[in-house]
Backbone as CSV, one residue per row, in Angstrom:
resi,resn,N_x,N_y,N_z,CA_x,CA_y,CA_z,C_x,C_y,C_z
1,UNK,-4.063,9.271,-9.334,-3.415,7.970,-9.986,-2.802,7.171,-8.740
2,UNK,-3.127,6.274,-8.654,-2.648,5.388,-7.523,-1.022,5.297,-7.235
3,UNK,-0.400,5.344,-8.883,0.851,4.666,-8.655,1.978,5.857,-8.117
4,UNK,1.593,6.919,-7.392,2.406,7.865,-7.112,2.836,7.052,-5.771
5,UNK,2.235,6.408,-4.986,2.433,5.950,-3.491,3.844,4.747,-3.765
6,UNK,4.021,4.531,-4.946,5.117,3.827,-5.188,6.555,4.762,-4.715
7,UNK,6.158,6.237,-4.828,7.530,6.901,-4.086,6.912,7.503,-2.560
8,UNK,6.270,6.650,-1.751,6.334,6.904,-0.526,7.565,6.508,0.080
9,UNK,7.875,7.138,1.028,9.270,6.765,1.823,9.082,5.432,2.485
10,UNK,8.019,5.307,3.412,7.981,3.982,4.014,7.966,2.673,3.005
11,UNK,7.133,2.972,1.703,7.487,1.948,0.530,8.498,1.311,0.254
12,UNK,9.303,2.615,-0.065,10.876,2.626,-0.588,11.510,1.846,0.529
13,UNK,11.115,1.869,1.810,12.138,1.462,2.552,11.695,0.008,2.673
14,UNK,10.381,-0.264,2.671,10.031,-1.900,2.538,10.602,-2.380,1.561
15,UNK,10.500,-1.894,0.196,11.075,-2.451,-0.968,12.416,-2.896,-0.868
16,UNK,13.332,-1.989,-0.306,14.808,-2.040,-0.126,14.798,-3.077,0.832
17,UNK,14.220,-3.203,1.920,14.395,-4.716,2.596,14.158,-5.818,2.286
18,UNK,12.776,-5.958,1.265,12.439,-7.286,0.516,13.513,-7.459,-0.252
19,UNK,14.006,-6.576,-1.096,14.960,-6.861,-2.141,16.310,-7.343,-1.534
20,UNK,16.546,-6.787,-0.482,17.879,-6.942,0.430,17.877,-8.639,0.915
21,UNK,16.600,-8.793,1.365,16.408,-10.379,1.978,17.021,-10.269,3.414
22,UNK,16.853,-9.048,4.118,17.406,-8.840,5.313,16.510,-9.786,6.408
23,UNK,15.519,-10.015,6.068,14.539,-10.881,6.786,14.634,-12.205,6.547
24,UNK,15.212,-12.748,5.493,15.515,-14.274,5.088,14.434,-14.301,3.947
25,UNK,13.852,-15.426,4.112,12.818,-15.439,3.093,11.375,-15.005,3.733
26,UNK,10.980,-14.057,3.013,9.975,-13.651,3.538,8.237,-14.461,3.738
27,UNK,7.757,-14.655,4.549,6.560,-15.514,4.627,5.384,-14.974,5.081
28,UNK,5.185,-13.515,5.215,4.297,-12.807,5.495,4.292,-11.248,5.239
29,UNK,3.404,-10.863,4.472,3.447,-9.160,4.340,2.278,-8.594,4.762
30,UNK,1.909,-7.716,5.454,0.727,-6.957,5.756,0.831,-5.603,5.701
31,UNK,-0.034,-4.921,4.613,0.065,-3.550,4.522,-1.269,-2.851,4.900
32,UNK,-1.410,-2.055,5.874,-2.672,-1.276,6.320,-2.734,0.326,5.791
33,UNK,-4.233,0.600,5.280,-4.275,1.853,5.382,-5.626,2.559,5.626
34,UNK,-5.778,2.803,6.990,-6.741,3.009,7.863,-7.163,4.400,8.125
35,UNK,-8.234,4.710,8.387,-8.885,6.077,8.651,-9.750,5.999,9.828
36,UNK,-10.277,7.116,10.379,-11.537,7.015,11.338,-12.423,8.213,10.638
37,UNK,-13.549,8.068,10.365,-14.464,8.779,9.740,-15.590,8.075,10.183
38,UNK,-16.923,8.340,10.962,-17.731,7.730,11.472,-19.061,8.476,10.900
39,UNK,-18.997,9.305,10.122,-20.200,10.043,9.417,-19.850,10.474,8.156
40,UNK,-21.024,10.600,7.384,-21.213,10.849,6.038,-20.645,12.234,5.591
41,UNK,-19.811,12.404,4.517,-19.415,13.584,4.165,-20.260,14.046,2.950
42,UNK,-21.016,15.080,3.213,-21.760,15.741,1.845,-20.911,15.691,0.497
43,UNK,-21.594,14.967,-0.796,-20.635,15.235,-1.781,-19.781,14.272,-2.001
44,UNK,-19.441,13.456,-1.020,-18.201,12.429,-0.980,-18.831,11.499,-2.092
45,UNK,-18.008,11.345,-3.605,-18.874,10.178,-4.406,-18.378,9.237,-4.137
46,UNK,-17.263,9.038,-3.456,-16.706,7.720,-3.155,-17.606,6.887,-2.171
47,UNK,-18.314,7.389,-1.514,-19.201,7.177,-0.531,-20.715,6.629,-1.132
48,UNK,-21.066,7.080,-2.158,-22.230,6.926,-2.625,-22.546,6.011,-3.692
49,UNK,-21.399,5.072,-3.975,-21.859,4.220,-5.084,-21.363,4.618,-6.445
50,UNK,-21.362,3.650,-7.271,-21.148,3.873,-8.679,-19.658,3.316,-8.921
51,UNK,-19.767,3.486,-10.301,-18.041,3.083,-10.931,-17.235,3.721,-9.909
52,UNK,-15.847,3.192,-9.563,-14.721,3.797,-8.902,-15.119,3.986,-7.484
53,UNK,-16.246,3.607,-7.132,-16.520,4.292,-5.464,-15.932,3.325,-4.762
54,UNK,-15.694,3.421,-3.585,-15.502,2.368,-2.192,-14.103,2.475,-1.979
55,UNK,-13.823,2.137,-0.926,-12.452,2.086,-0.355,-11.833,1.086,-1.068
56,UNK,-12.027,0.007,-1.565,-11.099,-0.691,-2.638,-10.512,-0.071,-3.525
57,UNK,-11.289,0.650,-4.426,-10.813,1.465,-5.414,-10.252,2.431,-5.000
58,UNK,-10.447,2.932,-3.950,-9.737,4.553,-3.636,-8.307,4.043,-2.945
59,UNK,-8.332,3.562,-1.568,-7.131,3.410,-1.177,-6.669,1.739,-1.266
60,UNK,-7.378,0.856,-1.559,-7.172,-0.281,-2.104,-6.265,-0.340,-3.221
61,UNK,-6.260,0.312,-4.038,-5.381,0.453,-5.576,-4.220,0.670,-5.159
62,UNK,-3.855,1.720,-3.812,-2.336,1.758,-3.761,-1.965,0.655,-3.381
63,UNK,-2.735,-0.048,-2.064,-1.922,-1.280,-1.454,-1.605,-2.151,-2.404
64,UNK,-2.464,-2.408,-3.605,-2.428,-3.846,-4.428,-1.240,-3.388,-5.473
65,UNK,-1.078,-1.959,-5.990,-0.169,-1.755,-6.663,1.466,-2.010,-6.086
66,UNK,1.242,-1.635,-4.971,2.436,-1.580,-3.880,3.003,-3.358,-3.808
67,UNK,2.100,-3.955,-3.661,1.854,-5.346,-3.383,2.386,-6.409,-4.869
68,UNK,2.076,-5.679,-5.941,2.449,-6.191,-7.209,3.766,-5.673,-7.549
69,UNK,4.102,-4.576,-7.115,5.793,-4.054,-7.540,6.480,-4.991,-6.737
70,UNK,6.175,-5.435,-5.662,7.096,-6.208,-4.533,7.083,-7.557,-5.123
71,UNK,5.994,-8.436,-5.790,5.911,-9.715,-5.602,5.368,-10.145,-6.869
72,UNK,4.824,-9.085,-7.636,4.244,-9.719,-8.843,3.034,-10.443,-8.776
73,UNK,2.381,-10.976,-9.783,0.973,-11.227,-9.842,0.654,-12.781,-8.777
74,UNK,-0.179,-12.781,-8.266,-0.563,-13.762,-7.299,-1.072,-15.081,-7.817
75,UNK,-0.966,-16.074,-7.067,-1.954,-17.176,-7.764,-3.460,-17.413,-7.718
76,UNK,-3.993,-16.473,-6.562,-5.074,-16.517,-6.024,-5.509,-15.457,-5.073
77,UNK,-6.679,-14.949,-5.030,-7.260,-13.862,-4.526,-8.415,-14.243,-3.497
78,UNK,-8.246,-13.906,-2.057,-9.161,-13.909,-1.417,-9.807,-12.645,-0.802
79,UNK,-10.768,-12.419,-0.649,-11.468,-10.933,-0.072,-12.740,-11.017,0.851
80,UNK,-12.535,-10.379,1.545,-13.976,-9.893,2.220,-14.046,-8.331,2.685
81,UNK,-15.130,-8.225,1.786,-15.335,-6.718,1.237,-16.705,-6.152,2.144
82,UNK,-16.729,-5.072,2.850,-17.888,-4.733,3.553,-18.158,-3.365,3.836
83,UNK,-19.503,-2.913,4.202,-19.882,-1.589,4.344,-20.210,-1.764,5.937
84,UNK,-19.193,-1.393,6.775,-19.296,-1.536,8.183,-19.997,-0.134,9.034
85,UNK,-20.105,1.157,8.452,-20.857,2.223,8.832,-22.163,2.265,8.576
86,UNK,-22.697,1.476,7.471,-24.283,1.458,7.570,-24.779,2.736,6.461
87,UNK,-24.078,3.351,6.148,-24.404,4.688,5.408,-23.688,4.653,3.942
88,UNK,-24.399,5.354,2.680,-23.823,5.113,1.591,-23.870,3.898,0.920
89,UNK,-23.700,3.585,-0.504,-23.812,2.584,-1.161,-22.468,1.974,-1.807
90,UNK,-21.516,2.074,-1.233,-20.138,1.415,-1.134,-19.524,0.837,-0.134
91,UNK,-18.103,0.097,-0.384,-17.722,-0.482,0.773,-16.716,0.571,1.564
92,UNK,-16.753,0.143,2.854,-15.860,1.010,3.725,-14.714,0.119,4.381
93,UNK,-14.757,-1.186,4.160,-13.797,-1.999,4.809,-13.632,-2.977,3.990
94,UNK,-12.061,-3.337,3.699,-11.840,-4.793,3.079,-10.427,-5.447,3.772
95,UNK,-10.510,-6.611,3.546,-9.540,-7.477,3.476,-9.071,-8.135,2.427
96,UNK,-8.091,-8.073,1.790,-7.482,-8.752,0.594,-6.299,-9.571,0.920
97,UNK,-6.281,-10.805,0.635,-5.286,-11.612,0.688,-4.850,-12.230,-0.582
98,UNK,-3.427,-11.864,-0.892,-3.255,-12.376,-2.371,-2.349,-13.595,-1.878
99,UNK,-2.391,-14.753,-2.754,-1.617,-15.891,-2.350,-0.576,-16.212,-3.215
100,UNK,0.702,-16.437,-2.733,1.776,-16.565,-3.383,2.347,-17.979,-2.718
101,UNK,3.506,-18.616,-3.681,4.074,-19.654,-3.032,4.909,-19.331,-1.667
102,UNK,4.349,-19.822,-0.587,5.090,-19.748,0.655,5.336,-18.311,1.142
103,UNK,4.152,-17.733,0.449,4.081,-16.100,1.349,2.586,-15.560,1.172
104,UNK,2.344,-15.281,2.327,0.972,-14.522,2.346,0.916,-13.068,2.288
105,UNK,0.152,-12.529,1.715,0.070,-11.000,1.617,-1.329,-10.494,1.896
106,UNK,-1.489,-9.811,2.875,-2.761,-9.073,3.513,-2.832,-7.643,3.280
107,UNK,-3.714,-7.224,2.724,-4.002,-5.783,2.517,-5.359,-5.234,3.159
108,UNK,-5.028,-4.316,4.035,-6.592,-4.076,4.654,-6.618,-2.810,4.811
109,UNK,-8.230,-2.300,5.039,-8.485,-0.678,5.263,-9.610,-0.797,5.607
110,UNK,-9.779,0.170,6.583,-11.305,0.657,6.850,-11.198,2.136,7.428
111,UNK,-12.682,2.408,7.775,-12.894,3.917,8.080,-13.408,3.711,9.547
112,UNK,-13.169,2.837,10.058,-13.520,2.818,11.502,-12.446,2.275,12.573
113,UNK,-11.523,2.650,12.204,-10.264,2.568,12.891,-9.864,3.594,13.669
114,UNK,-10.192,3.754,14.729,-9.620,5.152,15.549,-8.341,4.994,16.159
115,UNK,-8.005,3.925,16.680,-6.740,3.385,17.016,-5.667,3.113,16.093
116,UNK,-4.856,3.458,15.477,-4.065,2.906,14.138,-3.061,2.200,14.430
117,UNK,-3.194,0.818,14.028,-2.136,-0.207,14.072,-0.926,0.176,13.200
118,UNK,-0.168,-0.877,12.606,1.017,-0.715,12.182,0.701,-0.534,10.822
119,UNK,1.391,0.563,9.806,1.375,0.503,8.365,1.644,-0.745,7.607
120,UNK,3.083,-1.158,8.176,3.540,-2.538,7.699,3.817,-3.327,8.584
121,UNK,3.671,-4.509,8.280,4.155,-5.620,9.043,4.879,-6.884,8.127
122,UNK,6.076,-7.129,8.338,6.907,-7.941,7.522,7.525,-9.342,8.531
123,UNK,7.236,-10.474,8.124,8.040,-11.653,8.801,8.682,-12.440,7.752
124,UNK,9.923,-12.827,8.403,10.935,-13.689,7.360,11.250,-14.700,8.234
125,UNK,12.030,-15.681,7.596,12.807,-16.745,8.344,13.924,-16.346,9.304
126,UNK,14.053,-14.941,9.085,15.208,-14.340,10.117,14.949,-13.089,10.964
127,UNK,13.649,-12.542,10.599,13.149,-11.470,11.298,12.011,-10.710,10.944
128,UNK,11.924,-9.656,11.581,10.575,-9.020,11.144,11.041,-7.628,11.177
129,UNK,9.925,-6.887,10.507,9.859,-5.252,10.157,8.493,-4.797,10.459
130,UNK,8.410,-3.687,11.365,7.097,-3.088,11.932,7.197,-1.600,11.721
131,UNK,6.205,-1.070,10.944,6.409,0.425,10.506,4.850,1.082,10.961
132,UNK,4.850,2.184,11.786,3.797,3.038,12.043,3.808,3.814,11.355
133,UNK,2.707,4.606,10.924,2.516,5.943,10.576,2.448,6.073,8.967
134,UNK,2.163,7.043,8.269,1.767,7.121,6.871,3.110,8.167,6.469
135,UNK,3.521,7.998,5.243,4.336,8.821,4.401,3.614,10.477,4.652
136,UNK,4.852,11.316,5.109,4.319,12.537,5.327,3.686,13.442,4.115
137,UNK,3.928,13.179,3.154,4.011,13.983,1.756,2.386,14.245,1.270
138,UNK,1.606,13.622,1.632,0.129,14.076,1.455,-0.224,15.286,2.256
139,UNK,0.074,15.083,3.458,-0.475,15.795,4.817,0.697,17.371,4.606
140,UNK,1.566,17.054,4.053,2.331,18.369,3.641,1.881,19.059,2.431
141,UNK,1.483,18.374,1.606,0.640,19.075,0.586,-0.605,19.679,0.929
142,UNK,-1.535,19.180,2.127,-2.535,19.832,2.419,-2.307,21.131,3.218
143,UNK,-1.179,21.271,3.906,-0.916,22.233,4.876,0.016,23.234,3.812
144,UNK,0.018,23.426,2.590,0.562,24.325,1.667,2.302,24.174,1.235
145,UNK,2.806,23.151,1.814,3.835,22.927,1.326,4.252,22.074,0.247
146,UNK,5.599,22.390,-0.323,5.882,21.446,-1.555,6.955,20.901,-1.837
147,UNK,7.501,20.230,-3.093,8.497,19.274,-3.009,9.517,20.107,-2.985
148,UNK,9.868,21.580,-3.122,11.141,22.052,-3.096,11.200,22.698,-1.720
149,UNK,10.513,22.348,-0.937,10.645,22.938,0.644,11.856,21.954,1.085
150,UNK,12.484,22.531,2.087,13.898,21.811,2.798,12.807,20.568,3.642
151,UNK,13.519,19.554,3.479,13.242,18.497,4.089,12.006,17.811,3.742
152,UNK,11.581,17.947,2.365,10.300,17.170,1.858,10.548,15.999,1.923
153,UNK,9.459,14.980,2.162,9.551,13.483,2.151,10.294,13.032,3.133
154,UNK,10.777,13.895,4.210,11.368,13.082,5.490,10.919,12.819,6.438
155,UNK,10.758,11.737,7.166,9.804,11.304,8.270,10.811,11.548,9.494
156,UNK,10.286,11.993,10.666,10.727,12.272,11.745,11.401,10.773,12.640
157,UNK,12.192,10.853,13.317,12.821,9.699,13.924,11.946,8.698,14.359
158,UNK,10.881,9.451,15.415,9.843,8.596,16.183,9.044,7.844,15.269
159,UNK,8.967,8.091,13.926,8.202,7.563,12.839,9.040,6.183,12.329
160,UNK,10.457,6.172,12.435,11.061,5.009,11.457,10.538,3.725,11.842
161,UNK,10.806,2.540,11.101,10.268,1.402,11.572,11.163,0.719,12.155
162,UNK,10.669,-0.355,12.963,11.782,-1.318,13.921,11.883,-2.628,12.979
163,UNK,13.471,-2.842,13.112,13.891,-4.168,12.509,14.407,-4.605,13.228
164,UNK,13.914,-6.335,13.582,14.520,-7.149,14.475,14.907,-8.244,13.548
165,UNK,16.271,-8.651,13.585,16.908,-9.800,12.564,18.066,-10.154,12.723
166,UNK,18.697,-11.042,12.076,20.084,-11.635,12.067,20.824,-10.751,10.822
167,UNK,21.948,-10.202,11.401,22.758,-9.647,9.825,24.042,-10.045,9.970
168,UNK,24.830,-10.824,9.245,25.835,-11.240,9.308,26.521,-12.056,10.558
169,UNK,25.387,-12.828,11.278,25.317,-13.877,12.249,25.317,-12.860,13.588
170,UNK,24.757,-11.709,13.564,24.561,-10.669,14.773,23.070,-10.470,14.812
171,UNK,22.747,-10.305,16.041,21.229,-10.166,16.342,21.325,-8.741,16.330
172,UNK,20.334,-8.054,15.253,20.126,-6.488,15.224,18.486,-6.184,15.542
173,UNK,18.299,-5.455,16.640,17.085,-4.918,17.124,17.486,-3.383,17.091
174,UNK,16.674,-2.675,16.116,16.405,-1.261,16.461,15.604,-0.481,15.070
175,UNK,15.861,0.480,15.201,14.919,1.482,14.162,16.080,1.476,12.600
176,UNK,15.159,1.417,11.644,15.872,1.642,10.415,15.357,2.990,10.020
177,UNK,15.797,4.076,9.546,15.513,5.031,9.039,14.716,4.631,7.851
178,UNK,13.840,5.618,7.733,13.058,5.666,6.379,13.654,6.481,5.486
179,UNK,13.535,5.610,4.200,14.039,6.671,3.277,13.236,7.803,2.577
180,UNK,13.724,8.755,2.322,13.139,10.072,1.742,12.065,9.723,0.513
181,UNK,10.885,10.242,0.662,9.899,9.974,-0.259,9.846,11.266,-1.375
182,UNK,9.173,10.955,-2.508,9.239,12.078,-3.364,8.109,11.890,-4.505
183,UNK,7.199,12.399,-4.337,5.784,12.186,-5.435,6.597,12.596,-6.840
184,UNK,7.186,14.065,-6.537,7.625,14.568,-8.049,8.333,13.766,-8.567
185,UNK,9.087,12.821,-8.237,9.989,11.799,-9.157,9.027,11.167,-9.898
186,UNK,7.645,10.832,-9.620,6.729,9.902,-10.726,6.102,10.669,-11.513
187,UNK,5.837,12.148,-11.271,5.485,13.046,-12.257,6.455,13.370,-13.302
188,UNK,7.703,13.497,-12.547,8.735,14.137,-13.661,8.983,12.927,-14.715
189,UNK,8.934,11.713,-14.140,9.212,10.507,-14.982,8.140,10.604,-16.135
190,UNK,6.796,10.774,-15.849,5.745,10.947,-16.884,6.311,11.860,-17.814
191,UNK,6.474,13.118,-17.341,7.137,14.260,-18.564,8.317,13.951,-18.958
192,UNK,9.080,13.154,-18.794,10.404,12.987,-19.257,9.906,12.136,-20.259
193,UNK,9.090,11.010,-20.001,8.693,10.061,-21.294,7.716,10.551,-22.550
194,UNK,6.932,11.722,-22.082,6.365,12.222,-23.127,7.297,12.958,-24.096
195,UNK,8.525,13.445,-23.924,9.141,13.950,-24.699,10.416,13.228,-25.129
196,UNK,10.340,11.903,-24.658,11.177,11.256,-25.092,12.573,10.970,-24.496
197,UNK,12.465,11.553,-23.137,13.673,11.597,-22.156,13.777,9.930,-21.729
198,UNK,12.765,9.493,-21.201,12.880,8.407,-20.152,12.087,7.295,-20.641
199,UNK,11.964,6.026,-20.279,11.158,4.807,-20.393,10.104,5.474,-18.893
200,UNK,9.045,5.101,-19.394,7.770,5.147,-18.349,8.061,4.012,-17.260
201,UNK,8.478,4.631,-15.978,8.391,3.851,-14.878,7.070,3.033,-14.254
202,UNK,6.073,3.658,-14.850,5.124,2.714,-14.490,4.217,2.452,-15.825
203,UNK,4.244,1.240,-15.892,3.657,0.786,-17.425,1.984,0.569,-17.324
204,UNK,1.226,0.848,-18.361,0.033,0.901,-18.424,-0.560,-0.534,-18.042
205,UNK,0.049,-1.637,-18.398,-0.459,-2.881,-18.153,-0.480,-2.998,-16.485
206,UNK,0.479,-2.505,-15.828,0.250,-2.637,-14.577,-0.705,-1.800,-13.707
207,UNK,-1.405,-0.998,-14.397,-2.713,-0.699,-13.768,-3.592,-1.293,-14.195
208,UNK,-3.962,-2.156,-15.248,-4.780,-3.359,-15.789,-4.771,-4.160,-14.697
209,UNK,-3.491,-4.568,-14.378,-3.320,-5.625,-13.173,-4.002,-5.397,-11.912
210,UNK,-3.694,-3.833,-11.605,-4.219,-3.540,-10.235,-5.954,-3.583,-10.376
211,UNK,-6.392,-3.174,-11.485,-7.949,-3.337,-11.629,-8.528,-4.679,-11.563
212,UNK,-7.424,-5.501,-12.434,-7.797,-6.850,-12.115,-8.214,-7.561,-10.815
213,UNK,-7.187,-7.210,-10.051,-6.985,-7.574,-8.749,-8.334,-7.234,-8.024
214,UNK,-8.930,-5.738,-8.042,-9.950,-5.191,-7.601,-11.144,-6.392,-7.823
215,UNK,-11.153,-6.277,-9.340,-12.390,-7.293,-9.809,-12.573,-8.718,-9.273
216,UNK,-11.465,-9.551,-9.298,-11.330,-10.610,-8.205,-11.641,-10.272,-7.072
217,UNK,-11.063,-9.558,-6.214,-11.817,-9.332,-4.960,-12.937,-9.072,-4.478
218,UNK,-13.496,-8.371,-5.421,-15.039,-8.334,-5.444,-15.855,-9.634,-5.722
219,UNK,-15.006,-10.320,-6.520,-15.823,-11.615,-6.970,-15.679,-12.589,-5.770
220,UNK,-14.523,-12.325,-5.012,-14.072,-13.668,-4.113,-15.059,-13.172,-2.866
221,UNK,-15.177,-11.827,-2.749,-15.917,-11.573,-1.430,-17.601,-11.741,-1.629
222,UNK,-18.131,-11.738,-2.834,-19.335,-11.837,-3.163,-19.711,-13.296,-3.178
223,UNK,-18.558,-14.130,-3.521,-19.107,-15.603,-3.717,-18.674,-16.391,-2.555
224,UNK,-17.887,-15.644,-1.543,-17.225,-16.203,-0.338,-16.419,-17.508,-0.507
225,UNK,-15.505,-17.315,-1.591,-14.623,-18.147,-1.891,-13.213,-17.443,-2.550
226,UNK,-12.091,-18.319,-2.511,-10.918,-17.960,-3.056,-11.069,-18.114,-4.586
227,UNK,-10.502,-17.031,-5.200,-10.711,-17.117,-6.937,-9.170,-16.939,-7.417
228,UNK,-9.000,-18.057,-8.462,-7.812,-17.921,-8.862,-7.395,-16.962,-9.607
229,UNK,-6.432,-16.204,-9.524,-5.950,-14.934,-10.725,-5.867,-15.636,-12.342
230,UNK,-6.595,-14.732,-12.645,-6.772,-14.808,-14.368,-6.998,-13.557,-14.800
231,UNK,-6.171,-13.157,-15.905,-6.360,-11.816,-16.771,-7.908,-11.787,-17.466
């Protein structure tokens, strides 16, 4: 499920910055999810083509869902989707631009990014926010740690993002502590909703909207033009 990354600590931090308008009127939002893997992986179905294969369906679904949470549905979609490594039958690089009134949202991912750039870049009329590094929860799970461990979902200080803006008439230039992420909250909400103790945090139609953006992005890339959003 791609919705669990709404509970990434870095995204939670970005969401709070956007909602609090500390950057003023937001004019540009850029989100990256890059990796470096220049060789094929045996049995990697995402690289072999077919339904649901490729980077846009894989990592792109996370970036799209996060953008829709922050900004809602766009007016138009422009995309450039490629296979840069030359093997497999699926995309391994994409740039998707979601068009809003007065706001440009750029979502990017690639498999040939050996030197990683920022994870998030936000610019507004009062300032900017730049954040490097990925939420630590996935790597912690891979190494056998779990949500009950002390310090789960917390980022080290060196990974905190940098905020430069105007606050109450004062110039602020410094780090912002990343909020603690917790995927467990996503799955706990699903369990609670099944037994009638909570409303779903992620609605089925929100998943549909993400898939629709992916479809329009593929159409845009194939036709080499911007495509108006429609359900």
